[in-house]
C-alpha positions in Angstrom: 35.2 119.5 29.6 34.5 119.1 33.3 38.2 118.5 34.1 39.0 121.7 32.2 36.6 123.8 34.2 37.9 122.3 37.5 41.5 122.9 36.5 40.7 126.5 35.4 38.9 127.1 38.8 41.9 125.8 40.8 44.4 127.9 38.8 42.2 131.0 39.1 41.9 130.5 42.9 45.7 130.1 43.2 46.3 133.2 41.1 43.8 135.2 43.2 45.5 134.2 46.4 48.9 135.2 45.0 47.6 138.6 43.8 46.1 139.3 47.2 49.3 138.3 48.9 51.5 140.5 46.8 49.1 143.5 47.0 49.1 143.1 50.8 52.9 143.2 51.0 53.0 146.8 49.7 50.6 148.1 52.4 51.7 149.5 55.7 50.9 147.3 58.7 48.1 148.6 60.9 50.4 149.2 63.9 53.3 150.9 62.2 53.9 153.6 64.7 55.5 156.0 62.3 52.1 156.6 60.9 51.0 157.9 64.3 53.5 160.8 64.4 51.8 164.0 63.3 48.3 162.6 63.8 45.9 163.6 66.6 44.6 161.2 69.1 40.8 161.4 69.7 38.3 159.6 71.9 40.9 158.8 74.6 39.4 157.1 77.6 41.8 155.7 80.2 40.3 154.2 83.3 42.2 154.9 86.5 44.0 152.1 88.2 43.1 153.5 91.6 39.5 154.6 91.3 36.6 154.9 88.8 37.9 158.1 87.2 38.2 158.2 83.4 40.8 160.3 81.8 39.7 161.7 78.4 41.2 163.7 75.6 39.6 166.8 77.1 41.7 166.3 80.2 44.9 165.8 78.1 44.3 169.1 76.3 45.0 170.9 79.6 48.7 169.9 79.5 51.4 171.6 77.4 52.9 168.1 76.7 51.8 164.7 77.8 53.9 161.5 77.8 51.8 158.4 77.9 54.0 155.5 79.1 52.8 151.9 78.8 54.5 149.7 81.5 54.1 146.7 83.9 55.6 145.6 87.1 56.7 142.3 85.5 58.6 144.2 82.7 62.4 144.2 83.1 63.0 147.1 80.6 60.3 149.1 82.4 62.6 149.1 85.5 65.5 150.3 83.4 63.5 153.4 82.1 61.9 154.2 85.4 64.7 156.6 86.6 64.3 158.7 83.5 60.5 158.9 84.1 61.2 160.0 87.6 63.5 162.8 86.3 61.0 163.8 83.6 58.2 164.1 86.3 60.0 167.2 87.5 59.4 169.1 84.3 56.6 171.7 84.7 55.2 171.6 81.2 55.0 167.8 81.0 52.4 165.5 82.5 53.1 161.8 82.5 50.3 159.3 82.2 51.2 155.7 83.2 49.1 152.9 81.6 49.7 149.7 83.5 49.6 146.9 80.9 48.2 143.4 81.7 49.3 143.6 85.3 47.9 142.9 88.8 46.9 146.1 90.6 48.8 145.2 93.8 52.0 144.4 91.9 51.8 147.7 90.0 51.3 149.7 93.2 54.1 147.9 94.9 56.4 148.6 91.9 55.6 152.3 92.2 55.9 152.3 96.0 59.4 150.8 95.7 60.8 152.7 92.8 58.8 156.0 93.0 55.7 157.2 91.2 56.5 159.5 88.3 52.9 159.5 87.0 50.4 162.3 87.2 47.7 159.9 86.4 47.7 156.1 86.6 45.5 154.1 84.2 45.0 150.4 83.7 44.8 148.2 80.6 44.1 144.8 81.9 43.0 143.3 78.6 45.5 145.1 76.3 42.8 146.7 74.2 43.5 150.3 75.1 47.1 149.8 74.1 46.1 148.7 70.6 44.2 152.0 70.3 47.5 153.8 70.8 49.4 151.5 68.4 51.3 149.8 71.2 52.2 146.2 70.6 54.9 145.7 73.3 56.0 147.4 76.5 57.6 149.6 77.4 56.4 152.1 74.9 55.8 155.9 75.2 54.0 158.5 73.2 54.8 162.2 73.5 52.0 164.5 72.4 51.2 168.2 72.5 48.2 170.0 74.0 46.5 169.7 70.7 46.7 165.9 71.1 49.1 165.7 68.2 51.6 162.8 68.5 55.1 164.4 68.4 57.2 161.3 69.0 56.9 157.6 69.7 59.4 155.7 71.8 59.5 151.9 71.4 61.3 150.1 74.1 62.7 151.7 77.3 63.4 155.4 77.4 67.1 155.8 77.1 69.5 158.7 78.1 69.2 159.9 74.5 65.4 159.7 74.5 65.4 161.5 77.9 67.4 164.4 76.4 65.3 164.5 73.3 62.1 164.8 75.3 63.5 167.6 77.5 64.7 169.5 74.4 61.4 169.0 72.7 59.3 170.3 75.6 61.6 173.2 76.3 61.5 174.5 72.7 57.8 175.4 73.1 
């Protein structure tokens, strides 16, 4: 009788683990960025790379459109997208926020001094925790949002020529 109870317990445990596994397969991963589109960002707090200023969601509401770009000086693809960010910085109804990801401040500032600074505000994310809040799990990534803090589009990887044209078209349709 004791063996029967032990056997039943082991089979029940295995069955439970399998059920949990299969139920989990059907759920969306936490950082599926498609789920961000159409949602509003709240409680935004981005610490400046250069001083003690904190950028909040209230500051972001002042812009027609905001592009939040996560980048680092050590990131090769970030150098590829940089010329597009420079061109986008000329748009009047778009503000670009640069979030420097797990980088050294001096390296980040040297990168911008060499290639140009397209950012209206420069934030830091030394630990990578802020990036998780935005659903970012690699860099470069960018989020385009409206003045209502609604995520309009998410760009995974470096901004390409096509992405550049899409952003310009999107912000000019307003």
